[in-house]
C-alpha positions as CSV (number, residue, x, y, z in Angstrom):
1,M,78.2,70.8,38.3
2,N,79.8,67.8,40.0
3,H,78.9,67.4,43.7
4,E,81.4,64.8,44.8
5,P,82.2,64.8,48.5
6,V,85.4,66.7,49.4
7,H,88.3,64.3,49.9
8,T,90.5,64.5,52.9
9,S,93.4,65.6,50.7
10,H,91.6,68.7,49.3
11,P,92.6,71.0,52.2
12,D,96.2,70.0,51.6
13,I,95.9,70.6,47.9
14,V,94.4,74.0,48.5
15,N,97.3,74.9,50.8
16,R,99.8,73.8,48.3
17,L,98.1,75.8,45.5
18,R,98.0,78.9,47.8
19,R,101.7,78.6,48.3
20,A,102.2,78.3,44.6
21,E,100.0,81.3,44.1
22,G,102.3,83.3,46.5
23,H,105.4,82.1,44.7
24,L,103.8,83.1,41.4
25,R,103.0,86.6,42.7
26,N,106.6,86.8,43.8
27,V,107.8,85.8,40.3
28,I,105.8,88.6,38.8
29,D,107.1,91.1,41.3
30,M,110.7,90.0,40.7
31,I,110.3,90.4,36.9
32,E,108.8,93.8,37.3
33,A,111.6,94.8,39.6
34,K,114.1,93.5,37.0
35,R,115.7,91.0,39.3
36,G,118.2,88.5,38.1
37,C,117.2,85.6,35.8
38,L,118.7,83.0,38.2
39,E,116.5,84.2,41.1
40,I,113.4,84.3,38.9
41,A,114.1,80.8,37.5
42,Q,114.5,79.5,41.0
43,Q,111.2,81.0,42.1
44,M,109.5,79.7,38.9
45,H,110.8,76.2,39.7
46,A,109.2,76.5,43.2
47,V,105.9,77.3,41.5
48,E,106.2,74.3,39.2
49,K,107.1,71.9,42.1
50,A,104.2,73.2,44.2
51,I,101.6,72.7,41.5
52,A,103.1,69.3,40.5
53,A,102.9,68.1,44.1
54,A,99.2,69.3,44.4
55,K,98.4,67.4,41.1
56,R,100.1,64.3,42.3
57,I,98.2,64.3,45.6
58,L,94.9,64.9,43.7
59,I,95.5,62.0,41.2
60,H,96.6,59.6,44.0
61,D,93.6,60.5,46.1
62,H,91.4,59.9,43.1
63,I,92.9,56.5,42.4
64,E,92.7,55.6,46.0
65,H,89.1,56.6,46.6
66,C,87.1,57.2,43.5
67,L,88.5,54.3,41.5
68,E,87.9,51.9,44.4
69,D,84.4,53.3,44.8
70,A,83.7,52.5,41.2
71,I,85.2,49.0,41.1
72,G,84.7,48.0,44.7
73,P,87.3,47.0,47.3
74,V,90.6,45.8,45.9
75,P,91.9,42.6,47.6
76,R,95.2,42.9,49.3
77,G,96.9,40.6,46.8
78,R,96.0,43.0,44.0
79,R,97.0,46.2,45.8
80,S,100.3,46.2,44.0
81,Q,98.5,46.9,40.7
82,I,96.9,50.0,42.2
83,D,100.2,51.0,43.7
84,E,101.9,50.6,40.3
85,F,99.2,52.6,38.7
86,K,99.8,55.4,41.2
87,E,103.5,55.3,40.5
88,I,103.1,55.5,36.8
89,A,100.7,58.4,37.2
90,R,103.8,60.4,38.3
91,Y,104.7,60.7,34.7
92,L,101.5,62.4,33.6
């Protein structure tokens, strides 16, 4: 088991995932109640967005802290490379 320290972003990630969990439960309830497909699709979209946001925060936090811990401090002049890496990570 990995015992890395908890990052400051983890509570925010947990909150976002709990919201997604609530949206997902709502989707299931809506399907069981035979609600309209448009409403269900909108709620499913909310689940996807919440999970994607949580993933993005996790990845950016990892890049910001874990990567720098591994390679050492990044000089100000090379920060743009880290920022670009974070931006491209959006497409994962």
